[in-house]
C-alpha positions in Angstrom: 114.1 127.2 48.1 112.3 124.0 48.9 115.5 122.3 50.1 116.3 125.2 52.5 112.7 125.0 53.8 112.9 121.2 54.3 116.2 121.6 56.1 114.7 124.2 58.4 111.7 122.0 59.2 113.9 119.1 60.0 116.0 121.2 62.4 112.9 122.5 64.0 111.5 119.0 64.5 114.8 117.9 66.0 114.8 120.7 68.5 111.2 120.0 69.5 112.0 116.3 70.0 114.8 117.3 72.4 112.6 119.7 74.2 109.6 117.4 74.6 110.9 115.6 77.8 111.4 119.1 79.4 107.9 120.5 78.6 106.3 119.4 81.9 108.8 121.5 83.8 107.6 124.5 81.8 104.1 124.3 83.3 102.8 127.0 85.6 103.8 126.3 89.2 100.9 125.6 91.6 99.9 128.4 94.0 99.7 126.4 97.2 98.2 129.3 99.1 95.1 128.8 97.0 95.2 125.2 95.8 94.4 122.6 98.4 95.1 119.5 96.4 96.8 118.2 93.2 97.5 115.1 91.3 100.8 113.8 90.0 100.6 113.2 86.2 103.1 111.1 84.3 104.0 112.5 80.9 106.6 110.6 78.9 109.7 110.1 81.1 108.8 113.0 83.3 105.8 114.2 85.3 104.1 117.2 86.8 101.7 118.3 89.5 98.3 119.4 88.3 96.0 121.4 90.7 92.7 119.9 91.6 89.4 121.5 92.6 88.3 119.7 95.7 85.2 119.9 97.9 85.5 120.2 101.6 81.9 119.2 102.4 82.9 115.9 104.2 84.1 116.3 107.7 85.4 114.0 110.4 81.9 114.0 112.0 80.5 112.4 108.9 82.5 109.2 109.5 80.2 107.0 111.6 81.3 103.9 113.4 85.0 104.2 112.7 85.8 106.3 115.8 89.0 104.5 116.7 90.5 104.7 113.2 89.4 108.3 112.8 90.9 109.4 116.2 94.2 107.7 115.6 94.7 109.1 112.1 93.4 112.5 113.2 95.9 112.6 116.0 98.8 111.5 113.7 97.8 114.2 111.2 97.5 116.9 113.9 101.1 116.0 115.0 102.2 116.4 111.4 100.5 119.7 110.9 101.9 121.0 114.1 105.4 120.1 113.0 105.8 117.2 115.4 107.0 113.7 114.6 104.3 111.6 112.8 104.1 108.3 110.9 103.3 107.3 107.4 100.0 105.5 107.5 98.4 102.4 105.8 94.6 102.2 105.9 93.6 98.7 105.0 90.4 96.7 105.0 87.0 96.2 103.4 86.1 98.4 100.5 83.7 101.3 101.0 84.3 101.5 104.7 85.6 105.1 104.8 89.4 104.8 104.2 89.6 107.4 101.4 86.9 109.5 102.9 88.8 109.8 106.2 91.9 111.1 104.4 89.9 113.7 102.5 88.0 114.7 105.7 91.4 115.4 107.3 92.2 117.8 104.5 88.9 119.7 105.3 89.9 119.7 108.9 93.4 121.1 108.5 93.5 123.0 105.2 93.4 126.3 106.9 96.5 125.3 108.9 98.5 124.6 105.8 97.7 120.9 105.1 97.7 120.0 101.4 96.8 116.7 99.6 98.6 115.2 96.6 97.1 112.2 94.9 99.6 109.8 93.3 98.7 106.5 91.6 100.3 103.2 92.4 101.9 103.0 89.0 103.6 106.4 89.5 105.1 105.8 92.9 108.5 105.3 91.3 108.3 109.1 90.8 108.2 109.7 94.6 111.7 111.2 94.7 110.8 113.8 92.0 107.6 114.7 93.8 109.2 115.0 97.2 112.0 117.1 95.8 109.4 119.7 94.6 107.8 119.9 98.1 110.9 120.0 100.3 111.3 123.7 100.8 107.6 124.8 100.8 106.0 126.0 104.0 102.9 123.8 103.6 102.5 120.3 105.0 101.8 117.7 102.3 100.1 114.3 102.5 100.9 112.1 99.5 97.8 110.0 99.1 97.9 106.7 97.2 94.5 105.1 96.9 94.2 101.3 96.5 97.9 100.4 96.9 98.0 96.6 96.3 99.5 94.1 93.9 98.2 91.0 92.2 99.9 87.6 92.5 102.9 87.4 90.2 103.6 91.1 90.0 107.2 92.0 90.8 106.6 95.7 91.0 106.3 95.6 94.8 110.0 94.9 95.1 110.8 98.0 93.1 108.3 100.0 95.1 109.8 98.8 98.4 113.2 100.1 97.3 111.7 103.4 96.3 109.8 103.7 99.5 112.9 102.9 101.5 114.8 105.7 100.0 112.0 108.2 99.6 110.4 107.9 103.0 113.5 107.6 105.0 114.9 110.8 103.5 111.5 112.5 103.1 111.5 116.1 104.4 109.5 116.9 107.6 106.7 118.4 105.6 105.8 115.2 103.7 103.9 112.1 104.8 102.5 109.2 102.8 99.0 107.9 103.4 97.9 104.8 101.5 94.8 102.7 101.4 94.6 99.0 100.5 92.2 96.0 100.7 95.1 94.0 102.0 97.2 94.5 105.1 100.4 93.2 103.5 99.6 94.8 100.1 100.6 91.6 98.2 98.4 88.4 98.2 99.8 85.7 100.3 99.6 82.1 99.1 99.6 78.8 101.0 102.8 77.9 99.3 104.5 80.9 100.8 104.4 79.1 104.2 105.8 75.7 103.0 109.4 76.8 103.4 109.3 78.0 107.0 112.2 76.6 109.0 112.6 75.8 112.6 116.0 76.9 113.9 116.8 76.4 117.6 113.1 76.1 118.4 112.2 79.4 116.5 110.2 79.7 113.3 111.8 81.6 110.5 109.8 82.6 107.4 111.3 82.2 104.0 112.6 85.2 102.1 109.5 85.6 99.9 107.2 86.0 102.9 109.6 88.5 104.6 109.8 90.4 101.3 106.1 90.8 101.1 105.6 91.8 104.7 108.5 94.3 104.5 106.6 96.5 102.1 103.9 97.1 104.7 106.5 97.8 107.3 107.4 101.1 105.5 104.3 102.4 107.3 104.5 103.2 111.0 100.7 103.4 111.5 98.4 100.6 110.4 94.6 101.1 110.7 92.2 98.3 109.9 88.6 98.8 108.6 86.1 96.0 108.9 82.8 95.2 107.0 79.8 96.9 108.4 77.3 95.2 110.6 73.6 95.9 109.7 73.3 98.2 112.7 76.4 100.1 111.6 75.1 100.4 108.1 71.7 101.8 109.2 73.5 104.3 111.5 75.4 105.6 108.5 72.2 105.7 106.4 70.4 107.7 109.1 73.3 110.1 109.3 73.4 110.9 105.6 69.6 111.2 105.2 69.7 113.7 108.1 72.5 115.7 106.4 70.9 115.7 102.9 67.4 116.3 104.2 68.6 119.2 106.3 70.3 120.9 103.4 67.1 120.5 101.3 64.8 121.5 104.2 63.0 118.2 103.9 61.0 116.9 106.9 61.3 113.1 107.4 61.0 110.4 110.0 62.9 107.2 110.5 60.5 104.3 110.6 60.4 100.5 110.0 59.4 100.9 106.4 62.4 103.1 105.7 64.7 100.8 107.5 63.6 97.8 105.5 64.0 99.7 102.3 67.6 100.6 103.2 68.3 96.9 104.0 66.8 95.8 100.7 69.0 98.3 98.9 72.1 96.9 100.5 71.0 93.3 99.9 70.3 94.0 96.2 73.9 95.3 95.7 75.6 92.8 97.9 77.3 95.6 99.8 76.7 96.9 103.3 79.2 99.7 103.7 79.5 103.4 103.9 79.5 104.0 100.2 76.3 102.0 99.8 74.7 103.9 102.7 75.5 107.2 101.1 74.1 106.1 97.8 70.9 105.0 99.3 70.5 108.2 101.2 70.9 110.2 98.0 68.4 108.0 96.3 65.8 108.2 99.0 66.1 111.9 99.7 66.0 112.7 96.0 62.9 110.5 95.6 61.2 112.3 98.4 62.0 115.8 97.0 60.7 114.7 93.6 57.4 113.7 95.2 57.2 117.0 97.1 57.6 118.9 93.8 54.9 116.8 92.2 
């Protein structure tokens, strides 16, 4: 009896081991008429899309001081949503300057028209062909969003990624775009030694293959948008905006004065950051403190 039971258990374990790679495909499909966003999860050698609960409380009007970048990406996204030709976009520059917020604000702007957002990590970009295959015949328009797409010196993954992007983006269906953010325009750090092997041929400068390889990764994106560190005036404009938004929702009466301005500057100086994220955090701190005082 025990031998038959053990044999049965061994066969069952063998069957489960063969089924394990297929389990992600058995997950419930996402209802894209209700879900606005999802995230790609890697599980073993396979992966799946998991629906996300997202907030649509950040709009394009909340992005202060980045009018040019906002307008260009908004126009590109409008073309995409309307079924017109549009470009994959790389948003690069200083941290906390609104790159990720801009992408999420565009979801708020166009969700009703069928725009959907799928977050995918840099380490999972090799799965792009699988993701794209699942979206090809759906009626919605999908932005694949990779936040913080960059590589450290010595990493060779960018060459693999370039090959994947070449194939995935060139053959991507019309309802899929890739938006990525990065702190670097060329995604891979450039070293002084990269420029030592430039050659002059017939009066023209030719970069070595390593430089061209690194730059080629960024060339996968047709639209480049640069974000720069905030000036103090820009930072204070963003602080005023978020205090106004938060105070209005809490029905808090307030006035902008010199003392408040100095407090905001001290907050940024203490953190070594003068950007949109820091401005939002200060606004939450200050409005929360005022409401606490009102309640006694």
